[in-house]
matplotlib code that plots the C-alpha trace (Angstrom):
import matplotlib.pyplot as plt

x = [-20.2, -20.6, -21.0, -23.5, -24.1, -27.3, -26.6, -22.8, -20.4, -17.6, -14.3, -13.6, -10.4, -9.0, -7.0, -3.3, -3.6, -5.0, -7.4, -5.5, -6.8, -7.4, -5.3, -5.0, -2.1, 0.8, 1.2, 4.1, 7.5, 10.5, 11.8, 8.6, 5.5, 7.2, 10.7, 12.9, 15.7, 15.7, 16.5, 19.8, 20.3, 19.2, 16.7, 13.2, 12.6, 14.2, 14.4, 14.7, 16.0, 14.0, 15.7, 13.6, 13.3, 12.1, 11.7, 14.1, 12.8, 14.8, 16.8, 18.9, 22.4, 25.4, 24.5, 25.8, 24.5, 22.0, 22.7, 20.0, 20.6, 20.0, 17.1, 15.2, 12.2, 12.5, 10.2, 9.8, 9.3, 8.5, 8.9, 5.9, 3.6, 4.1, 2.4, 2.3, 0.7, 1.2, -0.5, -0.6, -0.2, -0.5, 1.7, -1.3, -3.1, 0.0, 0.5, -3.1, -3.4, -1.7, -0.9, 2.4, 0.5, 3.6, 4.8, 1.3, 0.4, 3.8, 3.1, -0.4, 0.9, 3.4, 0.6, -1.7, 1.0, 1.9, -1.7, -2.0, 1.1, -0.2, -3.5, -1.7, 0.4, -2.8, -4.3, -1.1, -1.4, -5.1, -4.7, -1.6, -2.0, -3.7, -7.4, -8.2, -10.3, -12.7, -15.3, -18.1, -18.6, -16.2, -17.9, -14.9, -11.9, -9.4, -10.5, -10.7, -7.1, -5.8, -7.5, -6.0, -2.6, -2.9, -3.4, -0.1, 1.7, 0.4, 1.9, 5.3, 5.0, 4.7, 3.1, 4.1, 1.8, -2.0, -3.5, -7.1, -10.1, -11.6, -14.5, -12.4, -10.0, -13.0, -14.0, -10.4, -10.4, -13.5, -12.2, -8.5, -8.6, -10.3, -7.8, -4.5, -2.6, -3.5, -0.6, -1.3, -5.0, -4.6, -2.4, -5.1, -7.7, -5.5, -4.2, -6.8, -3.9, -3.6, 0.0, 1.3, -1.3, -1.1, 2.5, 1.7, 1.5, -2.1, -2.3, -5.5, -5.4, -7.9, -7.3, -9.4, -12.4, -12.0, -14.3, -11.3, -7.7, -5.6, -2.1, 0.0, 1.0, 4.3, 2.9, 2.2, -1.6, -3.7, -5.7, -8.7, -9.0, -12.1, -11.7, -15.3, -15.3, -11.8, -11.6, -7.9, -4.6, -2.3, 1.3, 5.0, 6.4, 9.3, 6.7, 5.7, 8.2, 7.7, 10.6, 11.0, 13.2, 12.5, 11.1, 11.1, 9.4, 9.9, 8.6, 9.4, 8.7, 6.0, 6.7, 3.2, 1.9, 3.4, 3.5, 4.8, 4.1, 4.3, 5.2, 5.7, 6.5, 7.1, 7.9, 7.4, 7.2, 4.9, 5.1, 4.1, 7.1, 5.7, 1.9, 2.0, 3.1, 0.0, -3.6, -6.4, -9.4, -12.7, -16.3, -19.0, -22.3]
y = [-37.4, -39.7, -38.2, -40.1, -39.9, -41.9, -45.0, -44.9, -43.6, -41.4, -40.6, -37.6, -35.7, -32.8, -30.1, -29.9, -26.1, -24.2, -21.3, -18.3, -16.6, -12.8, -10.4, -6.7, -5.1, -3.9, -0.2, 0.3, 0.4, 1.8, 5.0, 5.4, 5.3, 4.8, 4.8, 2.4, 5.0, 4.6, 0.9, 0.7, -3.1, -5.5, -3.7, -4.2, -0.4, 2.6, 6.1, 9.0, 12.4, 15.5, 18.8, 21.6, 24.7, 28.2, 31.0, 33.9, 37.4, 40.4, 42.7, 45.8, 45.6, 45.7, 43.3, 40.2, 36.7, 35.3, 31.7, 29.1, 25.7, 22.7, 20.3, 17.5, 15.2, 11.4, 9.6, 6.0, 3.2, -0.1, -3.2, -4.9, -6.1, -9.8, -11.6, -15.4, -18.2, -21.9, -24.5, -28.2, -30.7, -34.4, -36.6, -38.8, -35.8, -34.8, -38.3, -38.5, -35.2, -34.0, -30.6, -29.7, -28.9, -27.9, -25.2, -24.0, -23.5, -21.8, -19.3, -18.7, -18.1, -15.5, -13.6, -13.8, -12.3, -9.7, -8.6, -8.3, -6.2, -3.8, -3.3, -2.6, 0.1, 1.8, 1.6, 3.4, 6.2, 6.7, 6.6, 8.7, 11.2, 14.5, 14.6, 17.1, 20.1, 19.3, 16.6, 17.1, 14.6, 14.8, 16.3, 17.7, 15.4, 17.8, 20.8, 18.7, 17.4, 20.9, 22.2, 19.4, 20.0, 23.7, 22.5, 20.6, 23.6, 25.9, 23.5, 23.9, 20.5, 18.9, 15.8, 13.4, 10.4, 10.1, 6.7, 6.7, 4.7, 2.8, 5.2, 8.4, 6.9, 6.2, 9.9, 10.9, 8.6, 10.2, 13.8, 13.5, 11.7, 14.7, 17.2, 15.6, 16.0, 13.5, 11.0, 10.9, 10.8, 7.7, 6.0, 6.5, 5.1, 2.0, 1.3, 2.7, 4.3, 8.0, 8.1, 11.7, 14.3, 17.7, 17.1, 13.9, 10.2, 8.9, 5.3, 3.2, 1.7, -1.2, -1.9, 1.2, -0.9, -2.8, -1.8, -1.4, -2.4, -3.3, -2.6, -2.2, 1.4, 2.8, 2.6, -1.2, -0.7, -2.7, -0.2, -0.9, 1.8, 2.7, 2.9, 3.3, 7.1, 7.6, 9.1, 9.4, 9.9, 12.6, 12.5, 12.7, 9.2, 10.1, 10.6, 7.0, 4.6, 0.9, -1.1, -4.9, -6.7, -10.3, -12.4, -16.1, -18.7, -22.4, -25.9, -28.1, -31.7, -31.9, -33.7, -34.8, -36.0, -37.4, -34.4, -30.9, -27.4, -24.4, -21.5, -17.8, -15.0, -11.3, -8.7, -5.0, -1.6, 1.2, 4.9, 8.2, 10.2, 13.6, 13.9, 17.4, 15.7, 13.5, 14.5, 12.0, 13.1, 11.7, 12.5, 12.5, 10.7]
z = [-10.0, -13.0, -16.5, -18.6, -22.3, -22.7, -20.7, -21.1, -18.4, -19.9, -18.5, -16.3, -16.1, -13.9, -15.5, -14.3, -14.8, -11.9, -12.2, -10.8, -7.6, -7.7, -5.6, -5.5, -7.5, -5.4, -5.2, -2.8, -4.4, -2.4, -4.0, -6.0, -3.7, -0.4, 1.2, 3.0, 3.5, 7.3, 7.1, 9.1, 9.6, 12.4, 14.6, 16.0, 16.1, 14.4, 15.7, 13.3, 14.4, 13.2, 14.1, 15.6, 13.4, 13.7, 11.1, 10.9, 11.1, 9.9, 12.1, 11.7, 10.2, 12.4, 15.2, 17.0, 16.6, 19.1, 19.7, 19.4, 21.0, 18.8, 19.6, 18.0, 18.0, 17.7, 15.2, 16.1, 13.5, 15.0, 12.9, 14.5, 11.7, 11.2, 8.3, 8.3, 6.3, 6.7, 4.5, 5.1, 2.2, 3.0, 0.8, 0.1, -1.4, -3.5, -4.8, -6.2, -8.1, -11.2, -9.6, -7.8, -4.6, -2.6, -5.1, -5.9, -2.2, -1.5, -4.3, -3.0, 0.5, -0.8, -2.6, 0.5, 2.8, 0.2, -0.1, 3.7, 3.8, 1.1, 2.9, 6.1, 4.3, 3.0, 6.5, 7.9, 5.3, 6.0, 9.8, 10.2, 7.4, 7.7, 6.9, 4.0, 5.0, 2.1, 3.0, 0.4, -2.4, -5.3, -8.4, -10.3, -9.8, -11.3, -9.3, -6.2, -6.6, -7.2, -4.1, -1.9, -3.5, -2.4, 1.2, 1.0, -0.5, 2.2, 4.7, 3.0, 1.4, -2.0, -3.3, -6.0, -5.6, -5.5, -4.5, -5.9, -4.9, -7.9, -7.9, -8.0, -10.5, -12.8, -12.6, -13.5, -16.6, -17.8, -17.4, -17.9, -21.3, -22.9, -21.6, -22.7, -25.9, -28.6, -28.0, -24.2, -24.7, -27.0, -24.3, -21.7, -24.0, -24.8, -21.3, -18.9, -16.9, -16.2, -15.0, -14.7, -14.3, -12.6, -11.8, -9.8, -10.5, -10.2, -9.2, -8.9, -5.4, -5.5, -1.7, -1.0, -2.2, 1.1, 4.0, 6.3, 6.9, 9.9, 11.1, 14.2, 14.7, 16.1, 19.6, 19.2, 19.0, 16.5, 14.4, 12.4, 9.8, 7.9, 4.1, 3.1, 2.6, 1.3, -2.2, -2.5, -0.6, -1.9, -0.5, -0.9, -1.2, 1.2, 4.0, 4.1, 5.5, 4.8, 6.2, 6.0, 8.6, 7.7, 4.8, 4.4, 2.2, 2.6, 2.0, 5.0, 5.9, 8.6, 11.9, 13.0, 9.7, 6.4, 4.2, 3.7, 5.0, 2.7, 5.0, 4.4, 6.9, 6.5, 9.2, 8.4, 10.0, 8.8, 9.7, 8.2, 9.3, 8.4, 8.4, 6.9, 3.6, 3.5, 2.7, 3.1, 1.0, 2.5, 1.9, 4.5, 3.9]

ax = plt.figure().add_subplot(projection="3d")
ax.plot(x, y, z, "-o")
ax.set_aspect("equal")
plt.show()
């Protein structure tokens, strides 16, 4: 559209710098918020042994052993979630703009696939974790987290990560900042990050602002998981397996048009290997 100043047309220009798109921050890091310890090499599915166990009760001194035969369960992790994005760039388009369309579209495709992978990981946690016994609305975030932690401890578990919905995280910021020592309190005020609290790492998980998330479970079924009433997920990071089998990013010449395709592919498996170590805190209406 022409730009006029009085009756004079003035020049128009397009900025060579692109406005960045917005994506959710990544929350899953192997060894910190999830594990890839069961990755064993080329495989489409991984089976993990879990030995059967039973408690020992006391007996009288001076007795023989009673043999107990070994047994196990198999935990299946299918690497069956594939994320793809392919973007077409015609050379005639690239030749007439001051932006490196190929590189920019490749970077965008990587972020789009990565975001889909993160949402799928959250969907796995919510779907395969254990629902908390408490379902009322959260009013005291500290007391609520301590009560849910007690559920985990009673199940012989422990938690080190809490993925928080934006609403729950906001409640924590309001309460936690006033309870910490001065130095820590100042850091919360400056950064807006809680970090370590109550012996666990609290992380704001913006993906929980989504209405729902999708992933293929270990049985090969596509699950659509509702996020709308999830307040937070408290878990031990070793209970969530996220295993990547394949990642590729490329710019390749197209065959049926003069131009380039920016293509990205990721293949990942998700599994909660021990649901007793995951508590999903939801509210009802």
